[in-house]
N, C-alpha and C positions, 0 to 999 in steps of 0.2 A: 390420270389415269384409270377409268371404270372397268374393269372386269366382267366379262358377258360365258356367260360357259366351261369352256375347258381352253380359252384363250384372252389373252388382252385384247381389249376394243383396238390394242394400235396393230394390231395385226391381221382382225379382222377387217381395218377396213385397208389395213393392205393386201390382204386376198382381193377383197374383194376387187379393187383396184386392176390389182393385176388380171386378176383371169377375164373382166370386162374389155380390154386391151389385147388377151387372145392371148399370154404369157402359163405356159403351164409349166410343171417341176419339170422336163424332159428339154422347154424351150431357157430355162432360168438355169437351165446345170449346161447348154453348148454355152451358154451367152458368155459365164461366171467360169465354162471351164471348169468346171466339179460333176463328178459324179449327178446324178438327178437323187440316188437317196441320199448324201449332202442338201443339194435343195429341198425336197421332202421335209425335210431335219429342219430348216434354218424355215420352211414355212409353221413348218408347226414351233417357232420361236427361241428352239435347242439349237445352240454355236451362234446365235443370231448376231452376232459387233452394231454395232451401230455403223464404224464404217461401211456393213453389209447392208443394214435398214435400213441405209441411206441410198445406197447404190439401187436397190430394188422398187425404192420411194422413186424416186429421177426415174425408171424405167416411164413411169405414170408420170414424169410431170411435173412431180410435188415433192415437194421439200417438209423436211424428218418438221417444219415447224407447220406445214399446212395439216400433212398427212395425220396430228397430231390434234389438229382443231375438229375437223375431220368425226377423229376417233372422237371426240368433245359428246358426239353429238349420237343420243343414244338410235337404236338399232329401228331399219324401219317397218 
């Protein structure tokens, strides 16, 4: 996996996909029953487990494999 800027390509793609579907940190927090600060940390890649990553990818209709394949593409 390549890294672009201050985050991994995987997180970049995940954030783009979530944003495209209207998922804000506040909405993620409500969905996962966590605090908004925790949702923001997850979006920054802190404290993010594979299960949590998988859950957020699923909100976008993606599997982890699909997310990884998208992350291999250079940013537009």
